N, C-alpha and C positions, 0 to 999 in steps of 0.2 A: 188827650193822650190816657191810656187807661194803667191802671198800677195790676202787676200780675199778683194773683191770689197768694195767701201764705202756703207754704208747704204742708202735707199732712202725712203723716206717718203711723203705721198699725204698730204697736209693742205689744209683748207678751208680758211686761212686768209692770208693776203700779210705781215703781221708783226709777227714773230714767234721768240722763242727765242730756243736757244741750248746749253745744257751744257756737251753734250756728253754722257748722260743717261748711266754712270756708277758710280754714286756715286762720293764718293771719288777720283774714278781713272779716273774720267772724265776731264773736261776742265771748266776754268773760263767760266759762262754763257753770252753768246753774243747775242745780239738783231739784227734780219736781216729784211732786207724788200728787198722783191721781187717786182724790178722794175715793172712801169706800163706797159711796152713794153715787158715784159719777163713773162715766165711762170715757171721759176725754179731760185733757188740760191743755193749755195754750203757754206756751214761752213768752214771759213778759218783755225780752228783748227783741224777738226774731218774729215772734206770732204763729209759728210752727204749731200744729195743732197735733197733738199724742193722743192716738184712740187706744184704747184697752181691748185687746181680745185675747181671749185666753185660748192657751195651745188646745 
């Protein structure tokens, strides 16, 4: 049995919100801040990885 890889999303802002994206089956909304010295962050609930890419 294999576990699917967590989702990866490209974002254009350093502050983003994640709620799991599955409606009632998601998780509580959390606000994440991508650090100035990094280009990505992972959600502590669903492990979704947000990658910052400037416009």
